[in-house]
N, C-alpha and C positions, 0 to 999 in steps of 0.2 A: 706739595707734600713729597717727601723723599720716598725712595723705593722701599726702605725699611719700614717707613710709616704705612705705605700702601699694603705691604705684606701683612703687617700687624693688623691693619683694619680688616683685610680679607679674612683673617683667621679669628676675628672677634666673634663672640657668640651671636651678636645681632646680625652680622653679615652672613653667617652660616645658617641662620634660621634657628639658633639654639645650640647650646653646648651638647654634643652627642653623648657626653658622659653624665650629663645632668639628668635628674628624674624626668624632666619634660622630654629630653631627647630620647631616653630609653622608652618612654611611653609612645612617642611618635613611631619609633622603629617597630615596636610590638603591634601597633595599629596597622602599619603598612603590611607586615607579614600576615596579619590576621585577616585582612580584607579579602584576599582570594578565597580563603576558607569559608568566610561568611557567604560570599557570592555563590560558591559551590553548594553550600548547604541549602541556600534558598532555591537554587535550580533543582537540586535533588528532591527537595520537599515538594516542589511544584509538580515534578514528574511523578512523584509517588502518589499524589492525590487520586488519579484515576485508578491506580492499582488497589488502593484501599477502599475506594467507594464503589468500584465495579463499573465506572463510567468510561471504560476503554472504548473510544469511538469505533474501533474496528469490530466491536461486538454489539453495537447498537442494532436493533431490529430495523429492517428496511421500511421506509415510509411507503414503499410501493407494493407491499404485500397485499394480495387480492385485488390489485389494480392492473389495468392493461399495461403491457410493456410500452415504454416511451416510443414515439415515432422516430425512426432513424433510417438512414440508408448509408452504409459504409462501403467504400470502394474495395476492390480486391487487392491483395498483395501483388506486386509486379510479377508478370508472367502467369497469373491466374485469371480466371474469368468468372469466379463465383461472386465474391463480395457477400455482404450480409445485411439484411434489412428487416424491419419489423414485419413486413409482408411475408417473410419466410417462416415466421412463427405461427402456430395455430394448426388445427387439424389433428394433432397428436401431442402428448406431453414431450417436452424436450428440455435439455440443459443448455444453459448459456454460460460458457466459461471465459473469464477475463484473464488473459495471460500476456507475458512479454518474455523475450529472449534473455533479458537482463535479470529476470526474477528467479532466484535460486529455488524458492519453494515451488515454483511452477514446474521445475524439472522433477522435484520430488513426487508431485502428484500425477505426472504425465503417464506413468505406467498404468495407473488406475483408469484414467480416461481412455487409454489405448485398449484396455481390457473391456471396458463398456462398449467401445466401438466394435471390437472383434466379436463379442457375444451378441451384438445388436440389441443390447438391453434397452438403450434409449439413445436417440440422436443427440449429438453434442455439437452445438454451434459455438463459434469463438469470436471474441472481440480482442484483437491484438492491440494492446494498450500502450500508447506513448513509446513506440518502438521504432528503430531504424528498419525500414523494409528489408534491406539486405541481410541484416542480422536475424530478422524473423524467418526469412526464407532458409537461411543456413541452419538455423535451430531446428526447423521442421525437417529439413533433409537429414540432419544428424540423428534426430530422436524419433522421427516418424510423424505422420500427420493423421490423427484419428478424427479430425473434425469434419462435420458434414459441410459446413461453409465457414469461411473466415472473412471478417471485415476488418479493415485497417483503420483504427482510431488514433491517427498520428498525433493529434493535438489533445486527446483525452476528453473531448467535449461530450461524446456519447456516454463515456464512462461517468461523467458528472450527472447526466440525465438519469442514469441507472443507480445513482447514489453510491458509486464505487469509492471506497476509501483507499484501496491499495490492491495489489495483485499478489496472489490470485484471489478471485472470488468466483463463486458458482451460484447460478440461479436455476430454480426449477420453474418452468413455464407450462401452464396447462394447455389443453386443446383449444381453448378460447383465446389464447395469447395473454393470459393474466399471469403475473408473477406470484407464485405460491410459496416459495421458500428461497432463502438466501443463506449461503454459507461463506463467511469471510475466512480467508486463509486457505492453506492447501487441503485438498480432500484427503481423507484417511479411509482405510478399509472399513472402519467402524461407522463413519458417517455415511458412507455409500451403502453398506449392507443394512444398517439399522434405521436409517432415516430416508435417504434419497430414493433407493429402489422401492421400498414399501410405499412411499408417497406416489411415485410414478405408477405403481400398480393400482393404487387407490384412485388416481386420476383417470386411469384407463377404464375402470369399472363403471 
């Protein structure tokens, strides 16, 4: 076959998979352009379902409410000698705050936790979740350390036992070491004043 014949064959509708100017070719191009839009619409619809139904996992009630806190023993951050374990809970109501240096909302709620510590309103224990130890130490040095004790949950396994979906999360634990309340997301003045502190006072009475 001559070069002219080869070129002609390569340009034939059969070799090119259809004439781009034909109705079939135009339909193929439209389908290719539409495919990403269809995929995006499917993903967007899937993500919208929890918002429409209220099934946001971060808002699901904890299965551990009114149950004893899970058994755990977390090591301290480097250079500290406290750590945090289940044995530290009990005797009085307390908060358990799950935080990380990479968590922006954790920084937003930190002044509230600091105020609780300064006012000695309630002891606040901390689980440092999936964090680099050096980053956690630098974060506490920069923003202050209001926590009674801090345990390092480097792999996030204790967080799983507590049913943590993400950070921050805060739990209220009673004097018997039972989890009585869970707040997913950053603390706000309203949740502290209207829910957490009244609950702590009720548990003390």
